[in-house]
C-alpha positions as CSV (number, residue, x, y, z in Angstrom):
1,M,16.6,-0.3,-27.2
2,T,17.6,3.1,-27.5
3,L,15.4,5.7,-25.2
4,T,15.8,9.1,-25.4
5,S,12.7,10.1,-23.3
6,L,10.5,8.9,-20.8
7,P,7.1,8.1,-21.0
8,D,4.1,9.9,-19.9
9,A,2.2,9.0,-16.6
10,D,-0.7,7.0,-17.2
11,H,-2.6,7.9,-13.9
12,E,-6.6,8.2,-13.5
13,P,-7.0,12.0,-13.3
14,L,-7.9,13.4,-9.8
15,R,-10.8,15.8,-11.1
16,G,-13.4,15.2,-13.2
17,G,-13.9,11.1,-13.2
18,P,-16.1,8.8,-11.1
19,T,-17.0,9.5,-8.0
20,L,-17.7,7.7,-4.5
21,R,-19.4,8.2,-1.5
22,W,-16.6,7.0,1.5
23,G,-17.3,5.6,4.7
24,V,-14.4,5.6,7.3
25,L,-13.7,3.1,9.9
26,A,-11.0,3.9,12.1
27,P,-10.2,7.6,12.5
28,G,-6.9,7.2,13.2
29,R,-3.6,9.3,11.8
30,I,-3.6,7.2,8.4
31,A,-7.3,7.9,8.4
32,A,-6.9,11.7,8.7
33,S,-4.1,11.7,6.4
34,F,-6.4,9.7,3.6
35,V,-9.3,12.0,3.9
36,G,-7.2,14.9,3.8
37,S,-5.6,13.9,0.6
38,L,-9.0,13.3,-0.8
39,N,-10.8,16.5,0.6
40,K,-7.6,18.3,-1.2
41,S,-7.3,17.3,-4.3
42,T,-9.9,15.1,-5.4
43,D,-14.2,15.3,-6.1
44,Q,-14.7,12.2,-3.8
45,K,-16.4,12.5,-1.1
46,V,-16.3,11.3,2.4
47,V,-19.8,11.1,3.8
48,A,-19.3,9.3,7.1
49,V,-16.9,8.3,9.7
50,A,-17.1,5.6,12.4
51,S,-15.4,4.7,15.5
52,R,-15.9,2.7,18.3
53,S,-15.7,6.2,20.3
54,Q,-18.9,8.2,19.4
55,E,-17.0,11.4,20.9
56,R,-13.7,10.5,18.6
57,A,-15.6,9.8,15.5
58,Q,-17.7,13.4,15.7
59,Q,-14.4,14.9,16.5
60,F,-12.9,13.5,13.5
61,A,-15.9,14.5,11.4
62,S,-15.8,17.9,12.8
63,E,-12.0,18.3,11.7
64,H,-12.2,17.1,8.1
65,G,-15.7,18.2,7.5
66,I,-17.7,14.5,7.2
67,D,-21.8,15.0,8.0
68,T,-22.0,11.9,9.7
69,A,-20.4,10.6,12.6
70,Y,-21.2,7.1,14.1
71,G,-20.3,5.5,17.9
72,S,-20.0,2.0,15.8
73,Y,-19.2,0.3,13.0
74,D,-22.0,-1.4,12.2
75,Q,-24.2,1.9,12.3
76,L,-21.5,2.9,8.9
77,L,-22.0,-0.5,7.2
78,A,-26.0,0.0,7.4
79,D,-25.9,3.6,6.0
80,D,-27.3,3.1,2.6
81,S,-25.7,6.3,1.4
82,V,-22.1,5.0,1.4
83,D,-20.7,3.4,-1.2
84,I,-17.1,1.9,-0.4
85,V,-15.6,1.5,3.1
86,Y,-12.2,2.8,3.6
87,V,-10.8,0.4,6.6
88,A,-8.1,2.3,8.2
89,A,-7.8,-0.2,11.8
90,P,-4.7,-1.4,13.1
91,H,-3.6,-4.5,11.1
92,N,-5.0,-7.2,13.6
93,E,-8.5,-5.6,12.7
94,H,-8.1,-5.2,9.0
95,A,-9.6,-8.9,8.0
96,R,-12.3,-8.5,10.8
97,L,-13.4,-5.5,9.5
98,A,-13.3,-6.0,5.8
99,H,-15.7,-8.7,6.3
100,A,-18.1,-7.0,8.1
101,A,-18.0,-4.5,5.1
102,I,-18.3,-7.1,2.3
103,A,-21.0,-8.6,4.3
104,A,-23.3,-5.6,4.0
105,G,-23.1,-5.2,0.7
106,K,-20.1,-2.4,0.5
107,H,-17.1,-1.8,-2.0
108,V,-13.7,-1.9,0.1
109,L,-10.4,-0.3,0.4
110,I,-8.3,-2.0,3.2
111,E,-5.0,-0.4,4.4
112,K,-2.3,-2.1,3.5
113,P,-1.3,-5.2,4.6
114,I,-4.3,-6.7,3.5
115,A,-4.5,-8.8,6.5
116,T,-2.1,-10.5,9.0
117,T,-1.6,-13.5,7.3
118,V,-2.0,-15.6,4.2
119,A,-5.6,-17.3,5.2
120,E,-7.2,-13.8,6.2
121,A,-6.2,-12.3,3.0
122,R,-7.5,-15.2,0.8
123,G,-10.6,-15.2,2.8
124,I,-11.3,-11.7,2.2
125,A,-10.5,-12.4,-1.6
126,D,-13.1,-15.1,-1.4
127,A,-16.1,-13.2,0.6
128,A,-15.6,-10.4,-1.8
129,A,-16.0,-12.5,-5.0
130,H,-18.9,-14.0,-3.2
131,A,-20.6,-10.7,-2.4
132,G,-19.5,-9.5,-6.2
133,V,-18.5,-6.5,-4.6
134,F,-15.3,-4.5,-5.3
135,A,-12.0,-5.3,-2.9
136,M,-8.8,-3.8,-3.1
137,E,-6.0,-3.4,-1.0
138,A,-4.6,0.4,-0.4
139,M,-1.0,-0.1,-1.8
140,W,-0.9,3.6,-3.0
141,S,2.2,3.7,-4.1
142,R,1.1,1.5,-7.4
143,Y,-1.2,4.3,-8.2
144,L,1.2,7.4,-8.0
145,P,2.4,8.9,-11.5
146,Q,5.6,7.6,-11.4
147,A,4.8,4.2,-10.8
148,T,2.6,4.2,-14.0
149,I,6.2,5.5,-15.8
150,V,8.0,2.7,-14.4
151,A,5.5,0.0,-15.4
152,Q,6.0,1.1,-19.0
153,L,9.6,1.1,-18.3
154,L,9.7,-2.7,-17.4
155,A,6.8,-3.5,-20.1
156,D,8.6,-1.7,-22.6
157,G,12.2,-3.4,-21.8
158,A,13.9,-0.3,-21.2
159,L,16.1,-2.1,-18.8
160,G,16.8,-5.3,-20.3
161,E,16.1,-7.9,-18.5
162,P,15.8,-6.8,-14.5
163,R,18.4,-8.8,-12.3
164,F,18.4,-7.5,-9.1
165,V,16.1,-5.3,-7.0
166,E,16.5,-3.5,-3.8
167,A,14.4,-1.8,-1.4
168,D,14.4,-0.5,2.1
169,F,12.5,1.5,4.5
170,G,13.5,2.3,7.9
171,F,12.6,4.7,10.9
172,L,13.5,5.2,14.5
173,A,10.3,4.8,16.5
174,R,10.4,5.4,20.0
175,F,9.9,1.9,21.8
176,D,6.8,1.8,23.7
177,P,5.4,-1.7,24.4
178,A,1.4,-0.5,24.2
179,S,2.2,0.9,21.0
180,R,1.2,0.0,17.2
181,L,4.4,-0.7,16.1
182,Y,5.3,-3.2,19.2
183,N,2.7,-4.4,20.2
184,P,2.0,-7.9,19.1
185,E,-1.6,-8.1,19.7
186,L,-1.5,-5.3,16.8
187,A,0.3,-7.4,14.7
188,G,3.3,-4.3,14.9
189,G,6.6,-5.2,14.1
190,A,8.8,-3.4,10.7
191,L,7.8,-6.0,8.4
192,L,4.1,-5.3,8.2
193,D,4.1,-2.1,8.5
194,L,7.1,-0.8,6.8
195,G,8.6,-3.8,5.3
196,V,5.4,-4.3,3.1
197,Y,6.1,-1.4,0.9
198,S,9.7,-2.9,0.3
199,A,8.3,-6.5,-0.3
200,W,5.7,-4.7,-2.8
201,F,8.2,-3.1,-4.5
202,A,10.2,-6.4,-5.7
203,H,6.8,-8.2,-6.5
204,F,6.1,-5.1,-8.8
205,V,9.1,-5.4,-10.7
206,L,9.8,-9.3,-10.5
207,G,6.8,-11.0,-9.3
208,A,6.3,-13.7,-6.8
209,P,9.5,-15.5,-5.6
210,R,10.9,-19.3,-5.7
211,S,12.1,-18.5,-2.2
212,V,12.4,-16.3,0.8
213,H,15.5,-15.9,3.3
214,A,15.2,-13.6,5.9
215,V,17.5,-12.5,8.8
216,G,16.8,-10.2,11.6
217,S,16.2,-9.5,15.0
218,L,13.3,-9.4,17.6
219,A,11.9,-5.9,20.3
220,V,11.6,-7.6,24.0
221,T,8.1,-7.8,23.0
222,G,8.3,-10.4,20.2
223,V,8.0,-8.2,17.3
224,D,10.4,-8.0,14.8
225,Q,12.3,-4.8,15.0
226,Q,14.8,-5.0,11.8
227,S,15.5,-7.6,9.1
228,T,16.6,-8.1,5.6
229,V,15.1,-10.6,3.2
230,T,16.4,-12.1,0.3
231,L,14.1,-13.1,-2.8
232,T,15.2,-15.5,-5.5
233,Y,13.3,-16.2,-8.7
234,D,12.9,-18.1,-11.7
235,S,14.5,-16.0,-13.7
236,D,17.6,-16.2,-11.5
237,A,17.4,-12.3,-10.3
238,L,17.8,-11.2,-6.8
239,A,15.9,-8.9,-4.7
240,V,16.9,-7.5,-1.2
241,V,14.1,-6.0,0.7
242,S,14.6,-4.4,4.1
243,S,12.6,-2.7,7.1
244,S,13.3,-1.3,10.3
245,I,11.9,0.6,13.2
246,I,15.0,1.0,15.1
247,V,17.0,3.2,12.7
248,E,16.2,5.5,9.8
249,T,17.3,4.2,6.4
250,P,17.2,6.1,3.1
251,V,14.1,4.5,1.6
252,A,15.3,4.0,-1.6
253,A,14.9,1.7,-4.2
254,R,17.0,0.5,-7.0
255,V,16.1,-2.0,-10.4
256,S,19.3,-3.5,-11.8
257,G,18.7,-4.5,-15.6
258,T,20.6,-5.8,-18.5
259,E,20.0,-2.6,-20.3
260,A,19.7,0.4,-17.5
261,L,19.9,1.2,-13.9
262,L,16.6,2.8,-12.3
263,Q,16.9,4.3,-8.9
264,F,14.7,6.0,-6.8
265,P,17.3,8.0,-4.4
266,A,14.7,8.4,-1.2
267,S,10.9,8.3,-0.6
268,F,10.1,5.4,-3.0
269,P,6.9,4.6,-1.8
270,G,5.5,8.5,-2.0
271,P,5.6,11.1,-4.7
272,S,9.3,11.6,-5.2
273,A,11.7,11.2,-8.4
274,F,13.8,8.5,-10.2
275,R,16.7,8.1,-12.5
276,L,17.1,6.0,-15.3
277,A,21.1,5.4,-16.6
278,V,20.5,3.5,-19.7
279,H,24.3,1.6,-20.2
280,G,26.4,3.4,-22.6
281,G,23.5,5.9,-23.1
282,E,22.1,8.9,-21.4
283,T,20.3,9.4,-17.9
284,L,17.0,10.4,-17.8
285,E,15.4,12.0,-14.8
286,W,11.8,12.5,-13.6
287,R,10.6,14.2,-10.4
288,D,6.6,14.7,-9.1
289,T,5.9,18.0,-9.9
290,S,2.0,17.7,-8.3
291,G,3.1,19.4,-5.4
292,L,1.8,16.6,-3.0
293,N,3.8,15.5,-0.2
294,W,4.2,12.3,0.9
295,N,0.4,10.9,2.2
296,E,-1.0,13.6,0.4
297,G,-0.6,11.0,-2.4
298,L,-3.1,8.9,-1.3
299,C,-5.8,10.2,-3.3
300,Y,-4.5,8.6,-6.2
301,Q,-5.6,5.3,-4.9
302,A,-8.9,6.5,-4.2
303,V,-10.0,8.0,-7.7
304,A,-8.5,4.8,-9.7
305,A,-11.1,2.6,-7.2
306,A,-13.9,4.8,-8.0
307,R,-12.9,4.2,-11.4
308,Y,-12.7,0.3,-11.2
309,V,-15.7,0.6,-9.2
310,S,-17.8,2.8,-12.1
311,D,-16.6,0.5,-14.9
312,G,-17.8,-2.7,-12.9
313,L,-14.0,-4.2,-12.2
314,K,-14.4,-6.1,-8.9
315,Q,-10.5,-6.4,-8.4
316,S,-7.9,-3.8,-9.3
317,P,-6.2,-4.2,-12.4
318,L,-3.0,-2.6,-11.1
319,H,-2.8,-4.4,-7.9
320,G,-5.1,-7.5,-7.9
321,L,-6.0,-9.4,-4.5
322,G,-3.8,-12.0,-5.8
323,D,-1.1,-9.7,-5.8
324,S,-1.8,-8.8,-2.4
325,I,-1.7,-12.5,-1.1
326,A,1.5,-12.9,-3.1
327,V,3.2,-9.8,-1.1
328,L,1.8,-11.0,2.3
329,S,3.3,-14.3,1.7
330,V,6.8,-12.8,1.5
331,L,6.6,-11.2,5.0
332,E,4.3,-14.0,6.7
333,Q,7.7,-16.2,5.6
334,A,10.0,-13.8,6.7
335,R,7.9,-13.2,10.0
336,A,7.9,-17.2,10.6
337,Q,12.0,-17.3,9.9
338,L,12.3,-14.7,12.4
339,G,9.9,-16.2,14.7
340,A,8.3,-12.6,15.1
341,L,5.0,-13.0,16.9
């Protein structure tokens, strides 16, 4: 097909739409980024935060202008002023806290990966369906303007048939056996923390794979520290996704189609830029001009969730719980092949 311009982004406006009253479980680094992005760019209201430490919750509340701080998760879940709960705890706590929020009748946005195993993820989906509440994985990259454009390009056939997908995410993390990244008791490792982005991108383009083949290495604590995973598909397409916590990588992504090549040169999970080179035609470029840097883009998923809840949906139409389970299945199989704890 002849392509002379890129489609417009199709995302929920950051202001002026439906709003929710948010409660935050576990006030750590990602919670700070999430709340900061909401406060800066949206009309969403964070009304409460809970930690196992009252002091820590109060400090977080003071820093982010939150009215109520709780010293236990149960107290927040019993708060009728909270519409939706954002689960920002380490991976190993996602399923437990998601179930607690759902049992309390709260809608829930769960940090990625939604859980540490497919069985846990299915349990969350079943519980949410039974309770009739909205549940969504915080795969924020899918809600960025750039992802909505790429989705339209794929749907319109602008790339032809996607045949080869590559995505990487790696950074150098100082070794600390007690840290979130290296401690197996906290579901550490590169795949669950960073590989989820690369695996999501392949799923976004190609869907669920036919087979998963992983090679890599383990840290002395038994978590995966670096891997490359090859995915095969019924369409005969291939994907290669990689993650590392022992080296920096470009954090790039590429889709090679029969009609065009789409490339994110760097930082593909966050607000960034891509170019589309049409075979025998033009090269079109797009760059995020929102002024939002990296985790400041977390706000897009929040306004999307608010819209879905307002519309009475129980899952995200862009990245449903079935998608979350499919991505986690890739990570689970890769971790098992590597022998990761």
